[in-house]
N, C-alpha and C positions, 0 to 999 in steps of 0.2 A: 385529526384529521388527514386523509390520506392525501397526499400530491398528486395531481392529475397528470396524466399522460401530454405529451406534445402532439397536438393535431398535425396532419401534413398539411403543409402551406396550400397544394393543390390538390383536392380528393382524386385519389388514383381511381381509374375505371375499375368496374368489378370484373374480374377476370371470366374469360370465355363467355363474355356477354358482347353481341355485336352493337355498335353505337346505334341510337335513336334514329328512327327512320327521320326524313326532314322535316324539321321542328324549329319553330321560332327560337332565337336564341336564348330568350328569358325563360323557355320552358327547360325543365329539367330533363336530365336523360333518364328513361325509361328502361329498366332492367327487368328483362323476362326471365322466367324460370326456365330450366333446362326442358328441351323437347321431349325427353323421356316421360313427361307428364302427360303426353299425349299418348302416347303407345303402351307404356309399361302401367299407367293407371287403368287403360282400357282393358289389356289382357287380366289385370286382376278382378275387374269388374264383371267381365265376362267368365272368368273361372267360377266367381260366387254362383254366378246365375245358371252355370252348367250344372254344378253341383246340386243346387237346389231344383233344376229340373230331372234330374235323374233321380234324386231321393223321392221326388213327389211321384214319379212314376214308376218306381220299383215294387210298390205294393200291386199295382195293377197287372204288372207283366208277370208277376209271381201268380197271381189270381188267375190270368189267362191261361199260364202253362197248367195250373192246377186243373182246369175245367177243359182245355181242350188237348192236353198232352203236348209233346212236342213233334207233332203233325206237321204237314207243308201249310195248311193255313194257319196255324198259329206262327210258324215261322215267317210267311208273307206278312201278317199283321206287324209282328215285331220289327220286321225290316223297313215297314211303310212308316211305322210310327217312329223309327230310330232317323230316317232321313228326313221327316216333317220337322223333329227337334235339332237336327244339323242347320237345317234351313233356318229355323225361328232363332237358334242362336248367332247366325251369321249374320243374319238381318239387324239383330239386336246389336251385335258386335259394330255394325256399319254406324247404326244410330248413336251408340255411346262415344265411338272414335270420332264421329263428325262433331257431336256437341264438344268432345274434348277440343277438338283443334280450334272452333271458334271460340272458347272458353280460353284456350292458351293466348289468343291475340288480345285478350282483355284482361288478362292476369299478368300484372307486373307492378314493381314497385321502385319508388324513388327515396333519394336520400338528399333532402333539402338542408338548408342552412341550420333550420330550428326543429325540424322534425322529421321523422320515417313515415312514408305513407304507401300503403298496400291498398293495390287498386284491383277489384275482380267482380265478375257477374256479367252476365249474357243479357238477360231480360232487365233485371233487377240488379243495377249498379250498386257498387258498395265500395266505399272508400272508410279506410281505418288510418287516423293520424294518432302517431305516438310522439309525443315531446321527448326529446333525449333525454331532459331531466327526469321523465317518469320509468326509464328503463330500469327493470329491478334486476334481470339475468337475461342471459341469452344463451340458450341450451340448442342443443342438435342431436337429432336421432336418426339411425339408419338402420332399417331391418335386414338380415343376410341378402334378399333382392337388390334392395338400394346400394349396398356396399359393393356388390359386384360389378354395378354400373357406375359406382363413384358418386352417387347423388345421395342427398339426406333432405332432413326436414328441419326446419329451424323454426325454435319457439322463442318470442319474446314475450316476456314477462313483465307487467307494468305493475306498482304498487298500488293496487287496488282492492285489498280485501278479499271478502269470499266470493264476493260477485263480479271479481276479476276475471278475464278470459284473456288467455295467452293469445297474441297475434301469430299465426302460423304460416310461415312461408313453405310451402312443400315443394321437393324435387328442384333443389338448387343444388350444383356440384359443390364439391367439398372446398375448392379453392375459392368459390364464390361465398360460400357460407364463412369461412374464414375470414375474409375480406369484409364481409357483412358485420361480424362479429366485431373485429377490431376497429371498423369505421364508427360503429354505434357508440363504443366506449369512447374513442378519441374523441368525438364531436359532444359528447355528455360532460367529459370531464375538462375539456375546453371552455364550452359555457358557463359550468360551474365555477371555474377558475376565473373567469371573467366576470361573472356577478361577484364573486367575493372582493376581488380588487376594487370593483367599481361601489362596493358596499363599505369602503373604508378599510378593508383587512389588507390594504398593502403594506402594513408593517411588515408582514410575514416575509412577501416578497423581497421587500428591502432588506430584512435582514437576511435572508438567504442569498441576497446580490452582494450585500456587504461582506460576509463570509468568503464568497467566492473571490471578491475582489482581494481579499486579505492574503487570500492563498495564490494570488498572481493571475486569476480570471478576470477577464474584463467586466464591467458593471453591463447590464443590459439597461437599454434605454426606452423600451417600449413594453406593451402590455404582451406582446406575444414572448418577447424576450424574457421578461418575467416569469411567464408561465414555464418556458423552457427551463429555466434556472431552478423553480421550484421542483420541476420533474428530474433535473439531475441530483438535487439534495436529495430526494427521496431516494433514487436509484445508489446513490452513495452509502445513505441510510440502510438500505435493504442490503447492500453488498456486504456490511458488516456481519450480517448473520449467516454463519457457514451454512452450506449446502452440501448435505451428506450424499455419499455415493449412492446412487439410485438402485435400489433394491431389484431384485432380478429373481424371476422362476421360471420353470419350464415354457408357461402358455405364452411368455413374452416372445418368444422366438415365433410363433403365430402373430403376434400383434405388430411385429416388427415388417414380417412379410405383408401383412394389409397395409401398413405405412408406405412399403417400398411400392407396392403394386398400386394401390391407391383406387384402383376400378379404372373401367373404361373411359369415362368421361370427367375424373376427376379434378384434372388440371395441376399447374403446378404447386407447391407448398408456399404459403404466404408468411411473411413476416408478421406476427401479431405481438410482439412486443419480448422484453427479455425475462427470462426466467431468473429467479434468484433463489428458489426452493423448490426441491421435486423430491419425491420418493414414490416408491411402489410397494411390489407384496413379495413377500420370501417365499420360497416352496412350502415352508412350515405354516406361515401366517394364511396362505392360498388356501391350503390342505385344511386347516382347522376352520377357517370362514366357510368352506364347502361343507364340512361336517355339522357346524353348528345349525343350518338351515334344515328344521326338521316339520316345518309347515306343511310343504307338498307332500312329504312322507304319511302326515296324519291324514290329509285328504285323501290321498289314495286309498288308504287301508280302510277308512270309512266306507268308501266308494266299494272295495272289494267286500267288505262285510254285507253291506246292504245287496249286493248282488248275489252272493250267497243265500240271503236269507228270501230273497225273489226266486230263485232256482228251486228252492226247498218248497215253497208255498206252492210253484208249479208243478212239483213232482206229485204232491199229494193231490192235488187238484183232478192230474192225469189219471192217477192210480183209483181213485174213486174208493170203492168198499175195499179193493185189495190193499188199501192203506191200513185199514185195521189190523190185518194178520202182521203186516208190516211193522206198526207200532209195537204190538205185542211182542214180536221178536226181539225188537231193539230193547224194551224193557227188561226181557229176560238177559238180552246178552249185556245190558248195562249193571248186571248184578252180579256177573261174572267176572273172573280175574283178568279175562282176556280184553276188556273194557279199559281196565288200567294202561295194558301197554298201547291200546288205540289211543288212548287221551294223550298219553306221553307222547306217541308219534305225531299226533296232530299238533299239540303244541311246540315241538321241535319244527314241524314244517311251518308253523306261523311264526315263529321266531327267526327262522332262516328267509323267510319271504320279507318279514320287516326288514331285515338286514341288507337284502338285495335291493329292495325299495330306497332305502338310506342311502346306499353307495350311489345308486343311479341317481337320486336327489342331490348329493354330493356332488357327483361329476358333472351335472348340470350346472349347480351354484358355482363351481370353478371355472366352466366355461364362461359363465354369465360375468365373472370378475376378472376374466382373462385380459391382460394387458390393463391392469390397472395403474392409473397414474393420477397421483393429486400433487398439485404445483402451486408456487405463487407467482404470478406474472403482473409486474408492475402492481398495480392495486387490485388485482382481481383473483381471486382463487378460482381454481380450475379442476375440474375432477373428470376422468374419462375411464370407461372400462367396457367390457363385452368383446369377446372374441367373434362370436358369429353376428349379434345385432349389438350395435356399437352405441354407445350413450355418451354425450359429451356436455357437462354442465360447467357453466361459468357466471359467476357474481361478484360483483364490486363489493370489497370490504365494508363500505357504509350501510349494504343493505342486509349484511348479517345480523340476525336477531338474538342469537344465542349459541353458545358452545355446550353440546350434549354427550355427557359419558355414561355409556349404558353398559352394564353388567348382567348377563343372564345367569343363571344358576351355574351352568357348565362354564363361561368364561370367568365366574368368580371363581370357581376352584382352581382353575388352571392361571389365574393372574391375569387373565386378558380383559379386553374392553372394546366395545363399538364407539368410534369416535365420529360426530356430525356436527353439521352446523345447520341451524334452523333459519329458514327463510320463508317470505310469504309467497305461499303455493298458489298456484291459480290453474282454472282448466285449460286444457288446450282446445276447446270447442270442437275437437275431432278425434278420433280414435281414443275417447275417453275410457273405454273398456279395455284397452291395451294394456295389457298386465307391466311392460316396461313404463308404460306413462305413469300408472299407478304408482310403481315403486319410486319413480322420481320425483313424485310430487309428495315427498316425505322429509324434505329437507334434502340435504347434500351429505351424503356419507363418506367423509376424507379418509377413515381408515375402517374398514370392516372387522378386524382381528387383531389390535396391537397389544404388547404389554404395557400394563400400568405405567411403568416406569419411563416409558418413552414419550407420555402424552405431554408433559411439558416440553420437552426437545420440539414435538410437533407443532405445538401451538406457538412456540416460540419461532418457528420458521415460516410457518403457513399464515398465523393469525396475532403478530406481533401485536397488535391493537390490544389483543386480551391478556397481555400479559401483567397486569395489575390487579389480578384478581384476589377477593380478600381471603385471609389466613385465619382469622380469631372466628370460630365457627360458635355459635350459640346453640346448644343441644334443646331437645325437645324437652318439655316437663318431666319430673321424675313420676309423676302420678300417669304418665303418658304409658308407662309400661304396664301397667295393670288395664287402662283402659284398650291399647292394643291387644293383649290376650282375650279379653271380652269381646272386643270387635270383630276381630279375625276369626277367633277359634268358636265363637258361638254365634253372635248376629249374623255374621256373613261367613261362616266357617262350612266349607265343603263337608267334612267330616262329621260335625253334628247333624247338620239337615240331612245327610244320607242316612245316618241311624233313625232318624223320624221316618224317612220316606222307607227304609226296610221293614221297621215295624208295623207300620199302616199296612203294607202289603202281606205281612206275616198274618194280621189279624185278618185281612180279607181272605188269605189262602185257607185259613183255620175255619173261617164261615163257610167255604164255598165246599171246603171237604165234609163238613158235617152235613151241609144240603145235600151232597152227592151221596153220603152213608145212608140219609134216612130217605133218599127217592125224591126230595124235594128239587132238587137239579138233575136233569140227565145229560150227560157228557158223552162224547164219542171217544174213540180211540185216540184221536188227533190230540183232542184238546186234555185229556188224561195224561197223554205225553208229555204236552208242552207245560201241564201243571205239575208234573213231578220233577221236570229239568229245573222249573222255575223254583222250586223249594230249595233244591241245592245251591243252585246260584244266588238266590237271595241270602239264605243262611249263611252259607260259607264265605263266598266273594264279596255280598254287601257289607256285614260286619268287619271283615278282614280289610277291605278297603276302608271303610270309614275310620277304623283306628288309625291306620297310616295317612290319613288325610289330617286327623285331628292334631297328629303329633307335628306333622307338618307345618299346619298351621300356627301351633304353639310355638315352634322354632322360627318361624317366620316373623311371629310379633316382638319375639325378645330380640332379634336382630335388628327390626326396624326401629324399637325404641332405643336401641345402645347405638345405631349408626346415623339417625335422622338428624339435620340440622339444619340452620341457614346461618348466612353471614352476608354483611355487605360494609362497604366502604364509601369513599365520596364517587366512584366512578362505577360499582359493580355490585351485583346482588348475586348470591349462589345459594340454592336449595338443592339439599341431599336427601333422598327417601332411601333408607337400608332395606334389609330382608333377606331373603334367599337371593333375590335380584337386587340391585342397586341402580340407582339415576341419579346424577349430577347434572343440574342446569345451571349454567351462568349466562346472565345477560347483563348488558349495560342499563344502568339508571335511565338514560335518557330514552330507552326502547321501552320502557315500561309504559304501556297506554292507560292502565287502570290497576289500582291496587287497593286491597281492602281486607278486614277481618270478619269474620262471623263465628258465632258460637251459640249451640243449642242449650237447654235447661242444665243437660248433665255437665257440659264443658264450663258452664259459668259456676256451677258448684264445685267443680276440681279446679277452678282458677286458669282455665287453658282458651286458647283461641286458636281458630283455623286462618292461617294466612294464604291468601290468593293475588297473585301478581300475572298480569295477562299482558303479553306481547304479541306483535301481529304476526308472529311465525306461523305457518300452517295455513290451512285454508279455514279463515274466518277469525284466527287468531287462536293462540293457545295458552292455557291457564295452568300458571305452576302452583301446585298446592303442597302445603305443609301443614298437617292436622297436629293439634295439641301443643302448640307453643306456649310458652308460659305467657300470662296476661301482661306482665311488666315488658317483657322482649317485645311483645306483639304492638304495645302501645309505642314502646320506643323505635320500632321499624316504622309505625305510621308517621311519625315525626320526621324520620329521615325521608319518608317519601313525599312529604310536602316541598313544594318548591323554594331551595334555600334551606334544606334541612338542616339536623343537627350534625351533619357530618360531613 
């Protein structure tokens, strides 16, 4: 159990927030968000409306020019339309700004003795109450425009499962966000410590006090002093963990510049607690983390392929009958030697294009991870990153659901991994389509690209509560190798089913070719051209790709059977699923919400079971699965899972 922080005796006022207007002494101070909520949000809304109006009228303007030409009449009509559009936008801006002004007066939050309250709404009033004990994590995010002005959006997650929506406080200054985060955690920990003392756990406080007395420190005589003593004991324990020198990279210079400038309205930095462990990314780690992100490259390349196909179809439609001659010429050219050189040049161009896209994607990922820092502050884990758009995630250690070590194929070859913490994710209620929010709602990545031999060091410094992980792993059953090969290379094998699809396509092609030869089906030159190209692609490319995929599936199945295992002790459970990529999930026994085994008829015949352990991590929970554990090991695990089990 982590020792709580010491709450301030008198809550400090939020920075850059004027005191509440004349109010009764019993009323809590109202903390309004920053006034940039009015004008910055209004400008953003009007910009979106203006873009929509321009896009909607673009086709009308083009049609008018096509019919009337660029004469005086058309120019006059466009001028009138432009002035009218500008007037509409200005009127809309006035309405939006007016609503924002009124909404600003009714948008505020209070920090009470037991709960945080957010009030909003003009016509429909809304009050959201968050008891401090329910605070899951406190995150803050800032777009590039928000960073320039020193404001951000704070999200307060509560432990509510899949239906949970984070409480979002938009447009608060950076100083105000830091103060609010520290205040929420301080009050939460103070209430938790008081409840522990009241429920008969004063022995821990007495032991800590006695230890302090033995060291020459005065023995505290009150609950508040006892809380302070426990906090000091926790700080002393954390101080025994050596904190390495914070790694740096070239982009940290930009992050430091952001920290010093802060933004126009950022306010002074706040003291949010002592940091006992901190690290960043080296240049090598930052570079590899950027190169390992290939998702955007695939999406961009797929979009380019679809665009080229649409252009080719458009060209055939425009050419009409002339397309027949072009197709015949293309078929003749395809049989010549020059076509081989053209295919080589096109292939080289595609490779160069993919490499260029990969480089730009890597640069974007590096900028996204710019200024990356992970630290342990009191009993919280904090991670921040982003050179242009900034993200800050903070979570209490008791809310961490699991530790996840992921190795993609590339990371395995290089001996690296991605290290993350599972937590209960929540929808933000607004900006849910934002990519940055989506990435953040996948747990907390505490290192995107780290050497495997550094993982124990990082876990010992950042989450020492996970230091007692099980060591004796139980591998999957021996029969799992045979079952894995059949399952991954046949039943769910991409290579096997690709052979089936290619064979079916060849049968259809042969039938169509026979019908064309006998005159049963009449095809134009375009269809014949596509049919001829399809023959070569299906036969050569299809079977070659199927062979490669089949070999990959078999290798992946063999590696999975050799490396997959599970382990447990009195406090933790650990599940590893191997293969070309590898994932190891470790979670406390007390975080397991539901555990079970299941088996199909084939598994029962082979004497194996599938283990399923569900935690609250993610949105709606996360189930960690291990297929084909031996039946005896599965039954022993079920006994361990019971309250007061055999371990």
